[in-house]
C-alpha positions in Angstrom: -50.9 41.8 -80.3 -48.7 38.8 -79.0 -50.3 37.4 -76.1 -46.9 37.8 -73.9 -47.4 41.8 -74.9 -50.9 42.1 -73.7 -50.1 40.5 -70.2 -46.7 43.2 -70.1 -48.9 46.1 -70.4 -51.6 45.2 -68.2 -49.0 44.1 -65.4 -47.4 47.2 -65.9 -51.0 49.0 -65.9 -51.4 47.6 -62.6 -48.4 47.5 -60.9 -48.1 51.9 -61.7 -52.1 51.8 -59.9 -50.8 49.7 -57.1 -47.8 52.2 -57.1 -49.7 55.3 -57.3 -52.2 54.4 -54.5 -49.5 53.4 -52.2 -47.6 56.4 -52.9 -51.1 59.0 -52.4 -52.2 57.0 -49.1 -48.3 57.1 -47.8 -48.4 60.7 -48.7 -45.6 60.1 -50.9 -45.8 62.1 -54.1 -43.3 60.6 -55.5 -43.9 57.6 -55.2 -47.5 58.3 -56.3 -45.9 59.8 -59.7 -44.0 57.2 -60.6 -46.6 55.3 -60.6 -48.9 57.0 -62.7 -46.1 57.1 -65.1 -45.6 53.6 -64.9 -49.2 53.3 -65.5 -49.0 55.1 -68.6 -46.7 53.4 -69.9 -48.6 50.7 -69.9 -51.4 52.5 -71.6 -48.8 53.3 -74.0 -47.2 49.7 -75.0 -50.8 48.3 -75.0 -51.5 51.3 -78.2 -48.9 50.7 -79.4 -49.5 46.7 -79.8 -53.0 47.5 -81.1 -51.7 50.0 -83.8 -49.4 47.2 -85.2 -49.9 45.7 -88.3 
């Protein structure tokens, strides 16, 4: 896994978590769902990189 891709995945996970929690705190379900999706996308990016030869 290249260092750049690993950083991209971690940044996406962190931004997704922040967006999700901000949405929950504000009572905005759409923003919370978008944040959860962003975090999942970061998790998938990280998993994809872990399985590449």
